[in-house]
C-alpha positions as CSV (number, residue, x, y, z in Angstrom):
1,M,20.5,22.0,-5.9
2,S,20.4,19.8,-2.9
3,E,23.0,17.7,-1.5
4,L,21.1,14.7,-2.6
5,S,21.1,16.0,-6.1
6,T,24.6,17.1,-6.1
7,S,25.9,13.4,-5.0
8,A,23.1,11.9,-7.5
9,G,24.7,13.8,-10.3
10,R,28.4,13.3,-9.0
11,A,27.6,9.3,-9.0
12,V,26.5,9.3,-12.6
13,E,29.6,11.3,-13.6
14,A,31.9,8.7,-11.9
15,A,30.1,5.5,-13.3
16,L,30.6,6.9,-16.7
17,G,34.1,7.7,-15.7
18,A,34.7,4.0,-14.5
19,G,33.5,2.6,-17.8
20,A,29.8,2.6,-17.9
21,G,28.1,3.5,-20.9
22,A,25.2,4.8,-18.9
23,A,24.2,5.5,-15.5
24,E,21.4,6.3,-12.8
25,A,22.1,7.2,-9.3
26,Y,19.2,7.3,-6.6
27,A,19.9,9.1,-3.5
28,S,17.6,9.2,-0.4
29,R,17.3,10.7,3.2
30,D,14.7,9.2,5.6
31,S,13.9,9.8,9.2
32,G,11.3,8.4,11.3
33,R,10.2,7.5,14.8
34,E,7.8,5.4,16.5
35,V,6.0,5.4,20.0
36,R,4.3,2.8,21.8
37,V,2.1,3.2,24.8
38,H,0.6,1.0,27.2
39,G,-1.1,1.3,30.4
40,G,-1.1,4.9,30.5
41,E,2.8,5.3,29.9
42,V,5.3,5.2,27.1
43,E,6.3,1.5,26.8
44,S,9.1,2.2,23.8
45,L,10.4,4.8,21.5
46,T,12.4,4.5,18.5
47,A,13.8,7.3,16.1
48,A,16.1,6.7,13.0
49,T,17.4,8.8,10.1
50,Q,19.6,7.2,7.4
51,S,20.9,8.5,4.1
52,G,22.3,6.6,1.0
53,I,22.5,6.5,-2.8
54,G,22.1,3.6,-5.2
55,V,23.8,3.4,-8.5
56,R,22.8,1.4,-11.8
57,A,25.3,1.2,-14.2
58,W,25.0,-0.3,-17.9
59,V,27.7,-1.7,-20.0
60,G,26.0,-2.6,-23.5
61,G,23.1,-5.0,-22.5
62,R,24.6,-5.7,-19.2
63,V,23.5,-4.1,-15.7
64,G,25.0,-3.6,-12.5
65,Y,24.1,-2.3,-9.0
66,A,26.0,-1.1,-5.9
67,Y,25.0,1.3,-3.0
68,G,26.2,2.8,0.1
69,T,25.9,5.5,3.0
70,D,29.0,7.5,2.3
71,L,28.0,10.4,0.5
72,S,31.2,12.2,0.4
73,E,32.9,12.9,-2.9
74,A,35.2,9.7,-2.5
75,G,32.4,7.4,-1.2
76,V,30.1,8.2,-4.0
77,E,32.8,7.5,-6.6
78,A,33.6,4.2,-5.1
79,I,30.1,3.0,-5.3
80,A,29.7,4.2,-8.7
81,A,32.7,2.2,-9.5
82,R,31.4,-0.8,-8.2
83,A,28.1,-0.5,-10.0
84,A,30.4,-0.4,-13.3
85,E,32.2,-3.2,-12.2
86,A,29.3,-5.2,-11.4
87,A,27.8,-4.3,-14.9
88,A,30.9,-5.3,-16.7
89,V,30.6,-9.2,-15.3
90,A,26.5,-9.2,-15.6
91,D,24.8,-11.5,-18.1
92,E,23.6,-9.9,-21.2
93,D,20.1,-9.0,-21.1
94,E,18.5,-7.0,-24.2
95,F,15.6,-5.5,-22.1
96,A,18.2,-4.0,-19.6
97,V,18.0,-0.5,-21.4
98,P,18.2,3.0,-19.3
99,P,14.8,4.8,-19.0
100,E,14.2,7.5,-21.6
101,P,13.4,11.1,-19.6
102,A,9.9,12.4,-19.8
103,P,8.6,15.7,-18.6
104,V,8.0,15.5,-14.8
105,E,5.1,17.9,-13.4
106,A,5.3,18.9,-9.7
107,L,3.1,17.6,-7.0
108,P,3.0,19.8,-4.0
109,G,1.7,19.1,-0.6
110,L,3.5,15.6,-0.1
111,S,5.3,17.0,2.9
112,D,3.9,18.2,6.1
113,P,6.3,20.3,8.2
114,A,4.6,19.3,11.4
115,V,6.1,15.8,11.4
116,A,9.3,17.6,12.1
117,A,7.7,20.2,14.3
118,W,6.3,17.9,16.9
119,T,7.9,17.0,20.0
120,T,8.3,13.3,21.0
121,A,6.4,14.2,24.0
122,Q,3.5,15.4,21.6
123,A,3.4,12.4,19.7
124,A,3.4,10.4,22.9
125,E,0.4,12.3,24.4
126,L,-1.6,11.5,20.9
127,A,-0.8,8.1,21.4
128,L,-2.1,8.1,24.8
129,T,-5.4,9.9,24.0
130,V,-5.9,7.2,21.7
131,E,-5.6,4.6,24.4
132,R,-7.8,6.7,26.9
133,T,-10.6,7.3,24.6
134,A,-10.7,3.5,24.1
135,L,-10.7,2.5,27.8
136,A,-13.4,5.2,28.4
137,A,-15.6,4.3,25.3
138,D,-17.3,1.5,26.9
139,S,-17.4,-0.4,30.2
140,R,-16.7,-3.6,28.3
141,I,-13.1,-2.1,27.3
142,V,-11.0,-4.1,29.9
143,G,-7.6,-3.1,27.9
144,V,-5.8,-2.3,24.9
145,E,-3.1,-4.4,23.5
146,Q,-1.2,-2.0,22.1
147,V,-0.9,1.7,20.8
148,V,1.4,3.0,18.3
149,Y,2.0,6.6,16.6
150,A,4.8,6.4,13.9
151,D,6.0,9.1,11.5
152,A,8.4,9.4,8.6
153,A,9.9,12.3,6.4
154,G,12.0,11.8,3.5
155,R,13.7,13.5,0.4
156,V,14.6,11.6,-2.7
157,A,16.5,12.7,-5.5
158,I,17.5,10.8,-9.0
159,A,19.7,11.8,-11.9
160,S,20.8,9.9,-15.1
161,S,23.1,10.0,-18.1
162,A,19.9,10.2,-20.4
163,G,19.0,13.3,-18.8
164,V,16.4,11.8,-15.9
165,A,16.6,14.5,-13.2
166,G,14.1,15.2,-10.2
167,E,13.9,15.7,-6.4
168,Y,10.9,15.7,-4.0
169,E,9.7,15.7,-0.3
170,S,7.3,13.7,1.5
171,S,6.1,12.7,4.8
172,D,3.2,10.6,6.3
173,C,2.2,9.5,9.9
174,F,-0.2,7.1,11.2
175,A,-1.6,5.8,14.6
176,Y,-3.4,2.5,15.5
177,L,-4.8,0.3,18.4
178,Q,-6.1,-3.1,19.2
179,A,-8.6,-2.7,21.8
180,L,-9.7,-5.4,24.0
181,A,-13.3,-6.3,25.0
182,E,-14.6,-8.8,27.8
183,G,-17.4,-10.7,27.1
184,D,-18.8,-14.0,28.6
185,D,-17.1,-16.3,26.1
186,G,-13.5,-14.5,26.4
187,R,-11.9,-11.4,24.9
188,E,-12.6,-9.9,21.5
189,T,-10.0,-7.5,19.8
190,G,-11.0,-4.5,17.6
191,L,-8.6,-2.4,15.4
192,G,-8.9,1.4,15.2
193,F,-6.4,3.3,12.9
194,G,-5.8,6.7,10.9
195,L,-3.6,7.9,8.3
196,A,-2.4,11.5,7.4
197,R,1.0,13.4,6.0
198,G,1.3,15.0,9.3
199,P,0.0,14.3,13.1
200,D,-2.5,17.3,12.8
201,G,-4.2,15.6,10.6
202,L,-5.0,12.5,12.9
203,D,-8.0,12.3,15.3
204,P,-6.9,10.2,18.2
205,E,-10.4,10.2,19.7
206,A,-11.8,8.7,16.5
207,I,-9.1,6.2,16.3
208,G,-9.7,4.9,20.1
209,A,-13.3,4.8,19.6
210,E,-13.2,3.1,16.5
211,G,-11.1,0.3,18.2
212,A,-13.6,0.1,21.1
213,D,-16.6,0.0,19.0
214,R,-15.1,-2.9,16.8
215,A,-14.1,-4.8,19.8
216,V,-17.4,-4.4,21.7
217,A,-19.2,-5.4,18.6
218,M,-17.7,-8.7,18.1
219,I,-19.0,-10.1,22.0
220,G,-20.9,-13.2,21.7
221,A,-19.7,-14.0,18.3
222,V,-21.2,-17.3,16.8
223,K,-20.1,-19.2,13.6
224,P,-22.6,-18.4,10.8
225,T,-24.2,-21.2,8.8
226,S,-22.4,-22.6,5.5
227,R,-23.9,-21.4,2.5
228,S,-23.5,-19.0,-0.5
229,C,-24.7,-15.5,0.2
230,P,-24.1,-12.1,-0.7
231,V,-21.0,-10.3,1.3
232,V,-20.4,-6.8,2.0
233,L,-16.8,-6.3,2.5
234,D,-15.5,-3.6,5.1
235,P,-13.0,-1.0,3.6
236,T,-10.1,-2.5,5.3
237,V,-10.8,-6.1,4.0
238,A,-11.6,-4.6,0.5
239,A,-8.4,-3.2,0.6
240,S,-6.5,-6.3,1.1
241,F,-8.1,-7.8,-1.8
242,A,-7.7,-4.6,-4.0
243,G,-4.0,-4.9,-3.1
244,L,-3.9,-8.6,-4.2
245,I,-5.6,-7.5,-7.4
246,G,-3.2,-4.7,-7.9
247,G,-0.1,-6.9,-7.4
248,A,-1.6,-9.6,-9.9
249,L,-2.1,-6.7,-12.5
250,S,1.8,-6.0,-12.3
251,A,3.7,-6.8,-15.6
252,S,6.3,-8.9,-13.6
253,A,3.5,-11.2,-12.5
254,V,2.0,-11.4,-15.6
255,Q,5.2,-12.2,-17.6
256,R,6.2,-14.7,-15.1
257,G,2.6,-16.6,-15.6
258,R,1.6,-15.8,-11.8
259,S,-1.2,-14.0,-12.3
260,P,-4.9,-14.8,-13.0
261,F,-5.0,-12.0,-15.4
262,A,-2.3,-13.2,-17.6
263,G,-3.6,-13.2,-21.4
264,R,-6.9,-11.3,-20.5
265,L,-6.3,-7.6,-21.4
266,G,-9.2,-6.2,-22.9
267,E,-11.4,-8.9,-21.5
268,E,-14.7,-8.1,-19.9
269,L,-14.1,-10.0,-16.6
270,A,-15.6,-7.5,-14.1
271,S,-18.7,-5.9,-13.0
272,G,-19.4,-2.5,-14.3
273,A,-20.1,-1.6,-10.7
274,L,-16.1,-1.6,-9.8
275,V,-13.7,0.4,-11.3
276,L,-10.1,0.4,-10.1
277,H,-7.1,2.9,-10.9
278,D,-3.7,2.9,-10.0
279,D,-3.1,6.7,-9.2
280,G,0.7,7.7,-8.4
281,R,-0.4,11.4,-8.1
282,D,-3.7,11.4,-5.7
283,P,-2.8,14.0,-2.9
284,G,-4.3,11.6,-0.2
285,G,-2.3,8.3,-1.2
286,S,1.0,7.8,0.8
287,A,2.6,6.2,-2.1
288,S,2.1,9.6,-3.9
289,A,5.1,11.2,-5.9
290,P,5.9,13.1,-8.8
291,F,7.9,10.5,-10.3
292,D,8.7,7.1,-9.8
293,G,11.8,4.9,-8.7
294,E,13.4,5.6,-12.2
295,G,12.3,9.3,-12.2
296,L,9.5,8.5,-14.7
297,P,6.3,10.8,-14.2
298,R,3.8,9.1,-11.8
299,R,0.3,9.0,-13.5
300,R,-3.2,7.8,-13.3
301,T,-3.7,4.6,-14.8
302,A,-7.0,2.9,-15.5
303,L,-6.6,-1.0,-14.6
304,I,-10.4,-2.0,-14.5
305,E,-13.0,0.1,-16.0
306,G,-16.3,-0.5,-18.0
307,G,-16.1,-3.8,-16.8
308,R,-12.9,-4.5,-19.0
309,L,-9.3,-5.1,-18.1
310,R,-7.7,-2.1,-19.3
311,A,-4.1,-2.0,-18.5
312,F,-1.1,-3.6,-16.2
313,L,1.4,-2.0,-14.9
314,Y,5.0,-1.2,-16.2
315,D,8.3,-0.2,-15.2
316,T,11.0,0.5,-17.8
317,Y,12.4,-3.4,-17.9
318,T,8.8,-5.2,-17.9
319,A,7.7,-2.6,-20.8
320,N,10.7,-3.2,-22.9
321,R,9.7,-7.2,-22.8
322,E,6.6,-6.3,-24.3
323,G,7.6,-3.2,-26.6
324,T,5.4,-1.0,-24.8
325,A,5.8,2.0,-22.3
326,S,6.4,2.3,-18.8
327,T,3.2,3.3,-16.9
328,G,5.4,5.1,-14.1
329,S,5.2,2.1,-11.9
330,A,8.7,1.6,-10.9
331,S,9.1,1.1,-7.0
332,R,11.9,1.2,-4.8
333,H,12.3,0.2,-1.1
334,G,14.9,2.7,-0.6
335,Y,18.2,3.2,-2.0
336,R,19.2,-0.4,-1.2
337,S,17.0,-1.6,-4.0
338,Q,16.8,-1.5,-7.7
339,P,13.3,-0.6,-9.2
340,S,10.7,-3.3,-9.7
341,V,7.2,-2.8,-10.9
342,S,4.4,-2.4,-8.3
343,P,1.4,-0.5,-7.7
344,S,1.3,3.1,-6.4
345,N,-2.0,4.0,-4.6
346,L,-4.8,1.7,-5.8
347,V,-8.0,3.5,-5.9
348,V,-11.5,2.0,-6.2
349,A,-14.1,4.4,-7.1
350,A,-16.7,5.1,-4.7
351,G,-20.4,4.6,-5.9
352,A,-23.6,6.1,-4.8
353,L,-24.9,3.9,-2.0
354,S,-24.7,4.6,1.7
355,F,-23.4,1.8,4.1
356,G,-27.3,1.2,5.3
357,E,-28.1,1.1,1.5
358,L,-25.3,-1.8,0.9
359,L,-26.9,-3.8,3.8
360,A,-30.4,-3.5,2.3
361,E,-29.4,-4.7,-0.8
362,A,-27.6,-7.5,0.4
363,G,-30.7,-8.5,2.4
364,E,-29.2,-11.6,4.1
365,G,-25.6,-12.1,4.0
366,V,-22.5,-11.6,6.0
367,F,-20.6,-8.2,6.6
368,V,-17.0,-9.1,6.8
369,T,-14.8,-6.9,8.9
370,D,-11.6,-8.6,9.1
371,V,-9.7,-11.8,7.2
372,A,-6.4,-13.6,8.2
373,G,-3.7,-15.0,6.2
374,L,-5.3,-13.5,2.7
375,H,-1.7,-13.4,1.2
376,S,-0.9,-17.1,2.2
377,G,-4.5,-18.0,1.3
378,V,-4.5,-17.0,-2.5
379,N,-3.1,-19.2,-5.2
380,P,-1.3,-16.5,-7.3
381,V,-1.6,-18.3,-10.6
382,T,-5.3,-19.3,-10.2
383,G,-6.7,-16.6,-7.9
384,V,-8.4,-19.0,-5.9
385,F,-8.6,-18.1,-2.2
386,S,-10.1,-19.5,1.0
387,V,-9.5,-17.3,4.2
388,G,-10.5,-17.1,7.8
389,A,-12.7,-14.1,8.4
390,S,-15.1,-12.6,11.3
391,G,-17.6,-9.9,11.0
392,R,-21.4,-9.6,11.6
393,A,-24.5,-11.2,10.0
394,I,-26.7,-9.0,8.0
395,R,-30.5,-9.9,8.4
396,D,-33.3,-8.0,6.8
397,G,-30.8,-5.6,5.5
398,E,-29.4,-4.8,8.7
399,L,-26.5,-6.0,10.9
400,A,-27.3,-8.5,13.3
401,E,-25.2,-10.6,15.6
402,P,-21.3,-10.9,15.2
403,L,-19.6,-13.8,13.5
404,R,-16.4,-15.5,13.8
405,E,-14.6,-18.6,12.9
406,F,-15.6,-18.9,9.3
407,T,-14.1,-19.1,6.0
408,I,-14.8,-17.0,2.8
409,A,-13.7,-18.7,-0.6
410,G,-13.8,-17.8,-4.1
411,D,-11.4,-16.7,-6.9
412,L,-10.2,-12.9,-7.5
413,V,-11.6,-12.8,-10.9
414,A,-14.9,-14.1,-10.5
415,M,-15.1,-11.8,-7.3
416,L,-14.7,-9.0,-9.4
417,G,-17.6,-10.2,-11.9
418,S,-19.7,-10.4,-8.7
419,V,-19.5,-7.0,-7.3
420,E,-23.1,-5.5,-7.1
421,A,-22.5,-2.2,-6.0
422,T,-19.8,-0.1,-3.9
423,G,-20.4,2.2,-1.1
424,A,-20.4,6.1,-1.2
425,T,-17.6,6.9,1.2
426,A,-14.2,5.7,0.8
427,R,-11.5,5.4,3.1
428,W,-7.6,5.4,2.8
429,V,-6.4,2.0,4.1
430,P,-2.8,0.8,4.7
431,F,-3.5,-3.0,4.2
432,G,-2.3,-4.0,0.8
433,G,-0.3,-1.3,0.1
434,S,-1.8,2.4,-0.4
435,V,-5.4,1.8,-1.1
436,S,-8.3,4.0,-1.1
437,T,-11.8,1.7,-1.2
438,P,-15.3,2.1,0.0
439,P,-17.2,-0.9,1.4
440,L,-18.1,-3.3,-1.6
441,L,-21.0,-5.6,-1.9
442,I,-20.3,-9.2,-3.5
443,G,-23.2,-10.7,-4.9
444,A,-22.2,-14.3,-3.8
445,M,-19.6,-15.8,-2.1
446,A,-19.0,-19.0,-0.3
447,V,-19.1,-18.8,3.4
448,S,-18.1,-22.1,5.6
449,G,-19.3,-21.7,9.2
450,S,-21.0,-24.3,11.2
């Protein structure tokens, strides 16, 4: 048994000894580093490691929480005692019931030892390669705004008086840049990025080239004509929309009346071309784990399938409110936070059409490659949105001139019904959470430009 599991078990016993009727402890250890480079040199380097434990204690229908970083025997006992004291004075809540254990299946392959094995010099060289590749890609690339490499590795352990117990390790890393291209009308930016479990899984040349290509493609951008037309969403944009939809399908949003999907479970509201799952065990997803923030098994949940809204996402508390079961969707932002319901990995199923075939289906329309202020531009109750965007015109089924300073508008539910096709190649994107999505063809969307 590891030190974290030992600390979690000790915390549960201490909370019970302090008067709690039930208790749960969540312990974690995380380390990470970030390297920023600019102009061929390392601009900054940060590295940090933190350990801590959070304890939930139940006294009747009341729950209390406390956390700390002292994992000594005395430190853990003090944290557990504070949790029990907090529970004793908390308001009573009939739905605040400890999670019941369920069998958890191991999920190997979440941790890459290369994260720890790579030196900081190697990490810096990867970031510098990204920058060099972008600068060499095209004579119109005049600079790189920033290049960042970051990685993280961690271990989580959980224990409860109800019999919940588990532990796992995970890691992830990413690199990205913003390339700058010079045109007659000023400078344009382009994003390139990559995600992996470990640094060996990143392709710095591909990341640099993507940023350069995106920046150069925007030179000479103009405003499109205002109209309603077909729109193809780049995976980076589709992921942001998927993240919004996933958040709106969490039971906490639905129960608070802050979701356009409230009261619509089972309804046919989406196109049959769109299939959306929450999959907490997908090996490619950075949010994958054998169990959730309450120690319950992660799983694959169909959210939208066959055109119908199939499910909401629940943790134990929101499930208790509706007399249903948790979907293994409790999330934590480390030991400091109590669990709350949230999507894990959102997966939009790939279709059969290549990107070129999607454009051909669109005919005359707009390819959206970037949106700004999406979360602030969406009404969480109605799902109505209006956000700034940039991209490319689609003419005769092919990409044409670059476009900027326009808005796209609609509402999330209507957009789901307007998905005509999904691309054949999906990509993991960190925008909107952990999302895997191909490009999407929307049959009609309001575009406001000139």
